[in-house]
C-alpha positions as CSV (number, residue, x, y, z in Angstrom):
1,M,2.4,-12.2,-24.8
2,G,0.1,-9.7,-26.3
3,K,-2.2,-10.5,-29.3
4,K,-1.8,-7.2,-31.1
5,L,1.3,-5.8,-32.8
6,I,1.7,-2.0,-32.5
7,Y,4.6,-0.2,-34.3
8,C,6.4,2.0,-31.7
9,G,9.0,3.6,-33.8
10,G,12.7,3.2,-33.9
11,A,15.0,0.7,-32.2
12,G,14.3,0.4,-28.4
13,N,10.9,2.0,-28.5
14,G,9.1,-1.4,-28.1
15,S,11.1,-1.9,-24.8
16,A,10.4,1.6,-23.7
17,A,6.6,1.1,-24.4
18,K,6.7,-2.2,-22.4
19,I,8.2,-0.5,-19.3
20,C,5.8,2.4,-19.6
21,N,2.9,-0.1,-19.8
22,N,4.2,-2.0,-16.8
23,T,4.7,1.2,-14.8
24,A,1.1,2.1,-15.4
25,M,0.0,-1.4,-14.5
26,A,2.0,-1.4,-11.2
27,I,0.7,2.0,-10.2
28,S,-2.9,1.0,-11.1
29,M,-2.7,-2.2,-9.1
30,L,-1.3,-0.4,-6.1
31,G,-4.0,2.2,-6.2
32,V,-6.8,-0.4,-6.6
33,S,-5.3,-2.5,-3.8
34,E,-5.1,0.5,-1.5
35,A,-8.7,1.5,-2.3
36,F,-10.0,-2.0,-1.7
37,A,-8.2,-2.2,1.7
38,L,-9.5,1.2,2.7
39,G,-13.0,0.2,1.8
40,Q,-12.7,-3.0,3.8
41,N,-11.5,-1.0,6.8
42,L,-14.5,1.3,6.4
43,G,-16.8,-1.7,6.4
44,I,-17.5,-2.1,2.7
45,K,-17.3,-5.6,1.1
46,A,-14.8,-5.9,-1.7
47,S,-17.4,-7.5,-3.9
48,T,-19.6,-4.4,-3.4
49,L,-16.6,-2.1,-4.2
50,T,-15.9,-4.2,-7.3
51,D,-19.4,-3.7,-8.6
52,I,-19.1,0.0,-8.0
53,F,-15.6,0.4,-9.4
54,N,-16.5,-1.6,-12.6
55,C,-19.4,0.6,-13.5
56,S,-17.8,3.9,-12.6
57,S,-14.7,6.0,-13.0
58,A,-12.5,3.6,-11.1
59,R,-13.0,0.9,-13.7
60,C,-9.7,-0.6,-14.8
61,W,-7.9,-3.9,-15.6
62,S,-6.7,-4.2,-12.0
63,S,-10.4,-4.2,-10.9
64,D,-12.4,-5.9,-13.6
65,T,-10.0,-8.5,-15.0
66,Y,-7.2,-9.1,-12.4
67,N,-8.9,-8.3,-9.1
68,P,-6.3,-8.4,-6.2
69,V,-8.9,-9.4,-3.5
70,P,-9.0,-13.1,-2.7
71,G,-12.5,-14.5,-3.1
72,V,-13.8,-11.8,-5.5
73,M,-12.8,-13.3,-8.9
74,A,-12.0,-16.9,-10.0
75,G,-9.1,-17.7,-12.2
76,V,-6.7,-14.9,-11.1
77,P,-3.7,-15.2,-8.9
78,S,-5.5,-13.7,-5.8
79,A,-7.7,-16.8,-6.0
80,R,-4.6,-19.0,-5.8
81,N,-2.8,-17.4,-2.9
82,Y,-1.1,-15.2,-5.4
83,D,0.7,-18.1,-7.1
84,G,1.3,-17.9,-10.8
85,G,1.0,-14.7,-12.8
86,F,3.5,-11.9,-13.1
87,T,5.8,-12.0,-10.1
88,S,6.6,-9.1,-7.8
89,K,10.3,-9.7,-8.7
90,L,9.6,-9.1,-12.4
91,M,7.5,-6.1,-11.6
92,A,10.4,-4.6,-9.5
93,K,12.8,-5.3,-12.4
94,D,10.6,-3.5,-14.9
95,L,10.0,-0.6,-12.6
96,D,13.8,-0.4,-11.9
97,L,14.4,-0.2,-15.7
98,A,11.6,2.4,-16.1
99,M,13.0,4.6,-13.3
100,A,16.5,4.3,-14.7
101,S,15.2,5.2,-18.1
102,A,13.3,8.2,-16.7
103,S,16.4,9.4,-14.8
104,G,18.4,9.0,-18.0
105,V,16.2,11.6,-19.8
106,G,15.8,13.8,-16.8
107,F,12.2,12.9,-16.1
108,K,10.9,12.7,-12.6
109,C,8.5,9.8,-11.9
110,P,7.3,10.1,-8.3
111,M,4.5,7.5,-8.5
112,G,6.7,5.1,-10.4
113,S,9.5,5.6,-7.8
114,E,7.0,4.9,-4.9
115,A,5.7,1.8,-6.7
116,L,9.3,0.6,-7.1
117,D,9.9,1.0,-3.4
118,I,6.8,-1.0,-2.6
119,Y,7.7,-3.8,-4.9
120,R,11.2,-3.9,-3.6
121,K,9.8,-4.1,-0.1
122,L,7.5,-7.0,-1.2
123,C,10.5,-8.8,-2.6
124,D,12.6,-8.2,0.6
125,E,9.7,-9.6,2.7
126,G,9.5,-12.9,0.8
127,C,6.9,-12.1,-1.9
128,E,9.3,-12.0,-4.8
129,F,7.7,-15.1,-6.5
130,K,4.1,-14.2,-5.7
131,D,2.1,-12.4,-8.3
132,F,2.4,-8.6,-8.1
133,S,-1.2,-8.3,-7.0
134,C,-0.1,-9.7,-3.6
135,A,0.5,-6.1,-2.5
136,F,-3.2,-6.0,-1.6
137,R,-2.8,-8.5,1.2
138,H,0.9,-8.1,2.1
139,F,1.5,-4.4,1.9
140,Y,-2.0,-3.0,2.4
141,T,-3.0,-5.9,4.7
142,G,-6.4,-6.2,2.9
143,K,-8.6,-9.2,3.8
144,D,-10.1,-12.0,1.8
145,E,-13.7,-11.6,0.7
146,K,-15.9,-13.9,2.7
């Protein structure tokens, strides 16, 4: 769990903040994964893209702390065949809660809905117990860094 306590307001706001955070994390991971896979298909090494992303406007947790490309970073699920970490099944659950909450207040969440569709597809295709960063290889068919 987190190391910092932040007061979110009334009852239920902590849970709301959690699903908002996980929605942002899911969308960010999918965007970073897609960009890495695109770069590889354009002939750029993932390690080169990582260096560029992490010193420019693309810098984010999904790139500098939890990189989804196998062979780029040690100690993260992508270095362990996406074993361990936060499962795709849990991400789909949180996104489902977030989209239901958004619907309940009449808020449209197109990127969150697309992320939910992708994580449901990952689960349907046997990745439910793999870390959510497995979208890089499974959905975007990115390659390992060699």
